[in-house]
Residue, then its C-alpha position, 0 to 999 in steps of 0.5 A: m376620219k382617220g386623218t382628223s384623228d391623227n391631226r388631233k393626236r398630233d395637236f396633243m403631242e405638240t401642246a404637251l411638248d411645249l408645256f413640258y419644255e416651258r414648265g417642266y415635266e413634273n410641273t405639268a399636269i394632264q389638266d394643263i394640257c387639256d386646258t391649253m387645248g380647250v378640251t376635256k380629260g376624256a379627249f386626252y384619254h382617248y389617245f393616251e393612257s397617262k402623262d408618261d404615255i404621251i412623252i413616250t409617244i412623242s419620243k418614239n415618234l421622233a425615233n421612228r422617223t430616224f429608224k426609217i432613214i436608217k432602214n432606207i440606207f441599210d436596205r440599199t444594195d449599191l453600197p457596202a456595209v461600211e459605207k451604209l454606216n457612214k452614210a447613215v451617220e451623215t444623214i442622221n446628223e443632217y436630219k438632227v439639224r432640220e429637227e433641232k427645235q423639237r429635239a431641243k425641247i425633248k432634251g430639255v424635258f429630260d434634263n432633270d434627274q427626276n426623269l432619268k427612269l422615264q428616259q431609260k424606259i424610253f431608250t430601252s423601248i426604242k433600242q429594240e428596233a435599232q438592234v434589228l437594223f444594226e444586226g442586219l447591217i452587221n450580218t451583211g458586212v460579215r457576208e461581204g467580208t467587210f466586217g470581221d466575224p463578231v461571234d454574236s451579231r446581236e450582241m455586237a449590234d447592242l454594243l454599237i448602239n450603246t457606243i453611239n449613244v455614249l458618243n452622242s451624250s458626250v457630244h451633247e455635254l460638250v455642246d452644252a458646256f460651250y454654250a453655257g460658257d463653261n471652261n472658257l471655251d472659244y469656238r475654235e477650241f470647242m471644234q478642236k475638242l469635238e473633233e478629238k472626241v469624235w475621232f476617238y469613237e471613229i477608231m473604237l468603232a473601226r476596232l469593234l468591226q475589225l476595219q482598217k483605221g479611217s474606214i469609219d467617218l464620223r468627223s465629217s458629219y459631226l463637224k459639219r453639223f456644228r460648223r458655223k455658217 
């Protein structure tokens, strides 16, 4: 029975995401989701409390898969902390390529100023779990002597997460501008700007963690992610 229930809940989430993406979040009602699925509102409320609840669940579901990847890498005992961080960035970028279609839909839902408050609510919620993972990594790195003493590992974890989030937002803006034809960027110029942007964050993260220049490798995975086949 649980498997059937899980499948039904997933059907709601997939249907809702498609409608949010096609019509816009604000223009999609719970009744629209139910009509598309051919069910009553009672069936919807069996799984979700509101329209906000279903998009939050969709976002958390995607985030949880990301956290699982990160945790598996951070729990490894055969790598020093800095290599775990580099490996996590590489693996997450590979995962983003595989999940590009769903990620694009979720991003499309939030590309509306009216949804900024909801987006912030979701980010605040999922960041708490990320803080635990990164705090553990930082403490491991300090014990190894790989990272410098951050004074407060929880605050450092928060700073790292926010820095990586800003990097990803900045990369998305550059990618959107390229595909929209803004600034008349050709592909070579786009890749050059991407490399320069990611290189800057490599240096900033190395300084935050008191590592030697070149210890953090972001460029390999980011450039590979957007390199044309």
